[in-house]
ZABAVO-227173 format. One record per residue (C-alpha): residue in three letters; x, y, z. Coordinates in steps of 0.5 Angstrom, whole numbers. Example, Ala and Ser with C-alpha at 12.3 -4.5 7.8 and 13.67 -1.06 7.14 Angstrom:
2
type  east  north  up
ALA  25  -9  16
SER  27  -2  14
***
This chain:
549
type  east  north  up
MET  -170  -47  22
ALA  -172  -46  15
LYS  -167  -43  10
LYS  -169  -36  8
ALA  -169  -35  1
SER  -164  -32  -3
VAL  -165  -25  -6
SER  -162  -23  -11
LYS  -160  -16  -12
PRO  -161  -12  -19
LYS  -154  -10  -22
LEU  -154  -3  -23
LYS  -152  0  -30
LYS  -145  4  -30
SER  -145  10  -33
LEU  -141  12  -39
PRO  -137  17  -38
ASP  -139  24  -42
HIS  -132  27  -43
LEU  -125  26  -43
VAL  -120  31  -40
LEU  -113  32  -43
ALA  -109  35  -37
VAL  -101  38  -39
ASP  -100  37  -32
ASP  -102  30  -32
PRO  -96  26  -29
LEU  -98  21  -34
MET  -97  25  -40
ASP  -89  26  -42
GLY  -86  31  -47
LEU  -89  28  -53
LEU  -96  26  -50
ARG  -96  33  -48
ALA  -94  36  -55
GLY  -100  31  -57
ILE  -105  35  -53
GLY  -102  41  -56
GLY  -104  38  -63
LEU  -111  36  -61
ALA  -112  43  -59
THR  -109  46  -66
THR  -113  42  -69
LEU  -120  43  -65
HIS  -118  51  -66
ALA  -117  50  -74
MET  -124  47  -74
GLU  -127  53  -70
ARG  -124  58  -75
ASP  -125  54  -82
LYS  -131  57  -85
LYS  -131  52  -90
TRP  -132  46  -85
LYS  -139  44  -84
ARG  -142  41  -78
PRO  -144  34  -77
GLU  -152  33  -77
THR  -152  29  -71
GLU  -155  30  -64
SER  -148  31  -61
TRP  -146  37  -66
SER  -154  40  -65
SER  -151  46  -60
ASP  -148  52  -62
ASP  -143  50  -58
TRP  -137  46  -59
PRO  -137  39  -56
TRP  -130  41  -53
THR  -127  47  -49
ILE  -119  49  -49
GLU  -116  52  -43
SER  -109  54  -42
ASP  -107  47  -38
ARG  -112  43  -41
LEU  -117  40  -45
VAL  -124  38  -45
VAL  -127  34  -50
ARG  -135  33  -48
PHE  -139  26  -51
PRO  -147  30  -51
LYS  -149  22  -52
PRO  -145  18  -48
ASP  -146  12  -52
ALA  -145  15  -59
VAL  -137  18  -57
ILE  -136  16  -64
GLU  -141  22  -67
VAL  -135  27  -64
LEU  -130  23  -65
GLN  -130  21  -72
PRO  -131  28  -75
ILE  -125  31  -71
PHE  -120  25  -74
GLU  -123  26  -81
TYR  -122  33  -80
ALA  -114  32  -78
PHE  -112  27  -82
ARG  -113  27  -89
ILE  -109  25  -97
ASP  -109  30  -102
ALA  -110  30  -110
GLU  -103  28  -110
GLU  -104  21  -105
MET  -100  25  -100
ILE  -101  26  -93
ASP  -104  32  -91
LEU  -105  35  -84
PRO  -109  42  -85
SER  -109  45  -79
ILE  -101  45  -79
PHE  -99  45  -87
PRO  -100  51  -90
SER  -106  50  -95
ASN  -103  56  -100
ASN  -96  52  -101
THR  -98  46  -106
ASP  -90  45  -108
PRO  -90  37  -109
VAL  -82  38  -107
TYR  -84  41  -100
ARG  -90  36  -99
SER  -86  30  -101
GLN  -81  32  -95
LEU  -86  34  -90
GLN  -89  27  -92
ARG  -82  24  -91
GLY  -81  26  -85
LEU  -88  22  -83
LEU  -86  16  -86
LEU  -79  16  -83
THR  -82  16  -75
PHE  -89  16  -74
LEU  -91  12  -80
GLN  -85  8  -82
HIS  -88  1  -81
GLY  -92  -2  -87
LYS  -97  -4  -83
SER  -99  4  -81
ARG  -101  5  -88
ASN  -103  3  -94
GLY  -100  5  -100
ALA  -95  4  -106
LYS  -90  -1  -104
ALA  -84  4  -108
ASP  -83  11  -108
VAL  -85  15  -114
GLU  -79  18  -118
LYS  -82  26  -121
ARG  -80  32  -124
THR  -83  39  -122
ALA  -87  42  -128
ASP  -84  48  -127
ASP  -77  51  -131
LYS  -72  48  -126
GLN  -74  41  -127
ARG  -73  40  -119
ALA  -73  32  -118
TYR  -77  29  -113
SER  -79  22  -110
TYR  -85  21  -105
ARG  -89  14  -103
PRO  -97  15  -105
ILE  -100  13  -99
TYR  -108  11  -100
SER  -109  10  -92
TYR  -106  11  -85
LYS  -108  9  -79
HIS  -109  15  -76
GLN  -115  17  -80
ARG  -119  11  -76
GLY  -115  12  -70
TYR  -122  14  -66
GLU  -124  6  -66
ASP  -119  5  -62
LEU  -122  9  -56
ILE  -129  7  -57
ASP  -132  1  -53
THR  -136  -4  -59
ARG  -140  -6  -54
THR  -143  0  -51
GLY  -141  6  -56
GLY  -138  9  -51
LEU  -131  12  -49
THR  -127  6  -47
GLU  -124  4  -40
LYS  -119  -1  -42
ILE  -112  0  -42
GLY  -109  -1  -49
GLU  -102  -1  -52
LEU  -99  5  -54
PRO  -95  3  -61
GLY  -89  6  -64
THR  -94  9  -70
LEU  -96  14  -64
TYR  -90  14  -60
PRO  -84  13  -65
GLY  -79  9  -60
ALA  -84  6  -57
ALA  -84  -2  -58
VAL  -84  -9  -55
ARG  -76  -10  -54
HIS  -77  -18  -53
ASN  -84  -22  -54
ALA  -81  -25  -48
TYR  -82  -20  -44
ALA  -88  -16  -47
GLY  -92  -15  -41
TYR  -85  -11  -38
THR  -83  -7  -44
LYS  -90  -5  -47
GLN  -93  1  -47
GLU  -99  2  -44
ALA  -104  8  -44
THR  -110  10  -42
ALA  -116  13  -47
ALA  -113  20  -45
GLN  -106  18  -47
LEU  -108  14  -54
LEU  -112  20  -56
ALA  -106  25  -54
GLY  -101  19  -58
TYR  -105  20  -64
PHE  -105  27  -65
SER  -98  27  -63
SER  -96  28  -70
ILE  -100  35  -71
GLY  -96  37  -64
THR  -89  35  -66
LEU  -85  36  -73
SER  -82  31  -77
LEU  -77  33  -82
PRO  -72  28  -86
ILE  -65  29  -86
ASN  -64  24  -92
ARG  -68  18  -95
GLY  -66  14  -89
SER  -66  19  -83
ALA  -70  24  -80
VAL  -71  28  -73
LEU  -77  28  -69
LEU  -79  35  -66
VAL  -82  36  -59
PRO  -85  42  -57
GLU  -87  42  -50
PRO  -93  47  -50
THR  -93  53  -44
ASP  -100  54  -46
LEU  -105  50  -50
LYS  -109  57  -52
VAL  -103  60  -54
PHE  -100  54  -58
ALA  -107  52  -61
ASN  -106  59  -65
TYR  -99  59  -66
ARG  -97  52  -68
ALA  -98  52  -75
LYS  -92  57  -75
ILE  -87  53  -73
THR  -87  48  -80
PRO  -83  50  -84
LYS  -86  55  -90
ASP  -82  52  -96
ALA  -77  46  -99
LEU  -72  50  -97
SER  -73  51  -90
CYS  -74  43  -89
CYS  -67  42  -90
ILE  -64  40  -84
GLY  -57  37  -82
GLY  -58  34  -75
THR  -62  35  -68
GLY  -59  41  -66
ASP  -60  44  -73
ALA  -67  42  -73
VAL  -68  45  -66
MET  -64  52  -68
GLN  -69  53  -74
VAL  -75  52  -70
TYR  -73  57  -64
ALA  -71  61  -71
ARG  -78  61  -73
MET  -82  63  -67
ARG  -77  68  -66
SER  -78  71  -72
GLU  -86  72  -71
GLU  -87  79  -68
GLU  -93  76  -65
ILE  -91  70  -61
LYS  -85  75  -59
GLU  -90  79  -56
LYS  -95  74  -53
ARG  -91  70  -49
VAL  -86  64  -49
LEU  -89  59  -53
VAL  -86  52  -51
SER  -82  51  -45
THR  -77  47  -48
VAL  -76  42  -55
HIS  -74  35  -56
ALA  -71  33  -61
TYR  -70  25  -63
LEU  -66  22  -69
PHE  -68  16  -72
ARG  -64  12  -77
PRO  -63  5  -78
THR  -58  1  -74
ALA  -54  -5  -75
TRP  -58  -9  -70
ALA  -65  -7  -73
LYS  -64  -5  -81
GLN  -71  -6  -83
GLN  -73  0  -78
LYS  -71  7  -76
SER  -69  7  -69
ARG  -69  12  -63
VAL  -61  13  -63
ASP  -60  20  -61
ALA  -63  25  -57
ILE  -63  32  -54
THR  -67  37  -50
VAL  -66  45  -51
ALA  -69  50  -47
PRO  -71  57  -50
LEU  -65  60  -52
ASP  -63  68  -51
ASP  -64  73  -56
ARG  -56  73  -58
GLN  -56  65  -60
ILE  -61  66  -64
GLU  -58  72  -67
ILE  -51  68  -68
PHE  -56  62  -71
GLU  -60  67  -76
TYR  -53  69  -79
ALA  -51  62  -80
ARG  -58  60  -83
ALA  -57  66  -88
HIS  -50  65  -90
PHE  -50  57  -90
GLN  -57  56  -95
PRO  -57  49  -98
ARG  -55  49  -105
GLN  -59  47  -111
VAL  -55  44  -116
VAL  -56  42  -123
ARG  -54  35  -126
LYS  -55  33  -133
GLU  -57  26  -134
LEU  -57  23  -141
VAL  -64  21  -143
LYS  -65  15  -148
GLY  -70  17  -153
ALA  -75  13  -157
LYS  -74  8  -162
GLY  -71  12  -168
GLN  -70  19  -164
SER  -63  21  -161
ASN  -62  21  -155
GLN  -62  28  -150
ASP  -59  31  -145
GLN  -64  32  -139
GLU  -63  38  -133
THR  -65  35  -126
TRP  -65  40  -120
PHE  -64  38  -112
TYR  -62  41  -106
SER  -54  40  -103
ASP  -55  42  -96
SER  -49  46  -92
ILE  -44  42  -87
VAL  -42  48  -83
ARG  -49  50  -81
PRO  -51  44  -77
LEU  -44  44  -73
ILE  -46  51  -71
ALA  -53  50  -70
GLU  -51  44  -65
ASN  -46  48  -61
LEU  -51  54  -60
ALA  -56  49  -57
ASN  -50  46  -52
HIS  -49  53  -51
ARG  -41  53  -54
TYR  -38  58  -58
TRP  -41  57  -65
PHE  -35  55  -68
SER  -33  50  -63
GLY  -30  43  -66
PHE  -29  46  -74
SER  -23  42  -74
ARG  -27  36  -74
LEU  -29  38  -82
PHE  -22  37  -84
VAL  -21  31  -81
GLU  -27  27  -81
ASN  -30  24  -87
ASP  -38  24  -90
PRO  -41  18  -87
ALA  -45  18  -94
ASN  -40  17  -99
GLY  -33  16  -94
LYS  -30  22  -97
PRO  -27  28  -93
LEU  -31  33  -91
ARG  -26  38  -92
ASP  -27  37  -99
ARG  -34  41  -99
LEU  -31  47  -95
PHE  -30  49  -102
PHE  -37  51  -103
GLU  -38  54  -96
LYS  -32  59  -97
LYS  -36  65  -99
GLY  -41  64  -93
LEU  -35  63  -88
LEU  -32  69  -90
GLU  -39  73  -89
MET  -39  70  -83
THR  -33  72  -79
GLN  -34  78  -82
SER  -42  79  -79
ASN  -43  81  -71
VAL  -42  74  -69
TRP  -36  75  -64
ASP  -37  75  -57
HIS  -30  75  -55
GLU  -24  80  -58
GLY  -19  75  -58
HIS  -23  70  -63
GLN  -24  75  -69
ALA  -17  78  -68
LEU  -14  71  -69
VAL  -18  69  -75
ARG  -16  76  -79
SER  -8  75  -76
VAL  -8  68  -80
HIS  -12  71  -85
HIS  -6  76  -86
ALA  -1  71  -85
LEU  -4  67  -90
ARG  -4  73  -95
GLY  3  74  -93
ARG  6  67  -95
TYR  1  66  -101
GLY  4  74  -104
ARG  11  71  -103
ILE  10  65  -107
ALA  6  69  -112
SER  12  74  -113
GLU  17  68  -114
ASN  14  64  -119
ASP  10  70  -123
LYS  13  67  -130
ASN  12  60  -128
PRO  4  58  -126
VAL  5  51  -126
ALA  10  52  -120
MET  6  57  -117
ARG  -1  53  -116
ASN  3  47  -114
ARG  7  51  -108
PHE  0  54  -107
ARG  -3  47  -106
GLY  3  45  -102
GLU  3  51  -97
TYR  -4  50  -95
ASP  -4  42  -94
ARG  3  45  -90
TRP  -1  49  -85
ARG  -8  45  -85
LEU  -4  39  -83
ALA  0  42  -78
PHE  -6  45  -75
SER  -11  39  -76
GLY  -5  34  -73
ALA  -4  38  -67
LYS  -5  34  -61
THR  -3  38  -55
ALA  -2  46  -54
ASP  5  46  -54
GLN  4  43  -62
PHE  -1  48  -64
ARG  3  53  -61
GLN  9  51  -64
ALA  5  51  -71
ILE  1  58  -70
CYS  8  62  -68
ASP  12  58  -74
LEU  6  61  -79
PHE  7  68  -76
SER  14  68  -76
ARG  15  67  -83
VAL  11  74  -85
PRO  14  80  -82
ALA  9  86  -80
ASN  3  82  -78
THR  -1  89  -77
GLU  -7  85  -74
LEU  -3  81  -69
GLN  1  87  -67
ALA  -5  90  -65
ASN  -9  85  -62
TRP  -3  81  -59
THR  -6  82  -52
SER  -12  79  -53
VAL  -9  73  -58
LEU  -4  71  -53
PRO  -9  68  -48
MET  -12  64  -53
LEU  -5  60  -54
ASP  -5  57  -46
GLU  -8  50  -44
ARG  -15  52  -43
ASN  -16  56  -50
TRP  -11  52  -55
GLN  -17  48  -58
HIS  -21  53  -59
ALA  -16  57  -62
ARG  -14  51  -67
ASP  -21  51  -69
LEU  -21  59  -71
ALA  -14  58  -74
LEU  -17  53  -79
LEU  -24  56  -80
ALA  -19  62  -82
MET  -16  57  -88
ALA  -23  55  -90
SER  -25  62  -90
TYR  -19  66  -93
SER  -20  70  -99
GLY  -14  73  -103
LYS  -8  71  -106
GLY  -7  65  -108
ASP  -15  63  -106
LYS  -17  63  -113
GLU  -12  57  -116
LEU  -13  53  -109
SER  -21  54  -110
GLN  -20  51  -119
ASP  -16  45  -116
GLU  -21  43  -111
GLU  -27  44  -116
VAL  -23  40  -121
ALA  -22  35  -116
LEU  -29  35  -114
SER  -32  34  -121
GLU  -27  29  -122
SER  -30  25  -116
ALA  -37  26  -117
***
């Protein structure tokens, strides 16, 4: 029997996708990528409203309609020419990721165009360089920071790393199949540049630890730097804030309001402080409050060098905070008002040119509070705002190894104003603080009357009295030890009117369940005390700080 000749079937040309869907409820999208979808929606919304931006003169943009649709729960990017995806994506990336005239990163959809303060801009850029763009291959720029001073009368010092280009500017290339010009179907890697914290743990296990991504995830990853917020704590650590949008339309309209408006607002002391400031900014916007909840939750990740990887900033801490009630944010607003970063002036001797004398030059910089971050951390974790205050009396500053209690001198005014504000939800808490204030005033008053003709002895006794109760309270490790210390103080001052009037609410604070809160309140009272002896103690602390600076 003759063998039949085989007939080859013609290969059907696979049609290229003409759109890409990024859905918030996609199970492949986690919190960071959902924020990235919000960042893309924010960029597209800004392009729609920007009257200065001109549509490209290409076929994909010839229609009056925009090549995308923003819905509440998803975003659809359309490609009128499926084999020319670059015509749609390139203008979007070029609009979103820029560099300004000072060679700083500019994200126009979320950075305010009316604030050109270089100190402010440098802080926003430093946050990005410590999170998304920390790897040298992700950017092209100067090898070292440039030290400058502002041109205003305050001569504030700031530094920044000039950037000439960065990976995000040409990110559209990763989404295009070079053979067909269409949208890539190949699953690629989601690197740390797009997903901070994602990295191959070991080259031998790259297939197991590599973060892979679809085209939708890759596009969301590129715009996560716009949907999120990166703020530096100092030169070596930063916090990445990830707000998860509840409605893409609302998020796109109000995302820019989450960004701090000035350099002072960029100062944060940790993850809790950063999250509380975001919620406070959202609460201050009447439009957001009247509209609806802007985010379902806010994640915060701390990045800093570690002993095992000093060359990079690793994710070492995380916190997730659901929307807080108005009372928690109200208390934080008091803390933010009373514990603002201080502008500190420092004099430096500048050598003159040949034949000219040396001159003193003043430089300004910001010194942040150590109390506000503690309060923010407590509120974010649904604790009393003063919880753990004793840590400020016993721990050292990780930056320089000096006791944190030395810096409480600069916080005294704010602490006193905080204790007098509407921040107390338990009668016994404020009563205990006032009772300790009254007892200290009585003790210092007696010392002053006994040494009115010997100011040196008076000051020494003031210092000894302060150290006595500081060590007694901060050193208490059990309820019995603290009760003995606090009762000893109260017994030395007759007619404590505050204690007599509120003893029924103070007494429960000394039991086994509440004594640690009482210890924090007693030390808070010592740090916020203002009265007889306060001036002399403050002078001693000021001299000690100036000598150690």
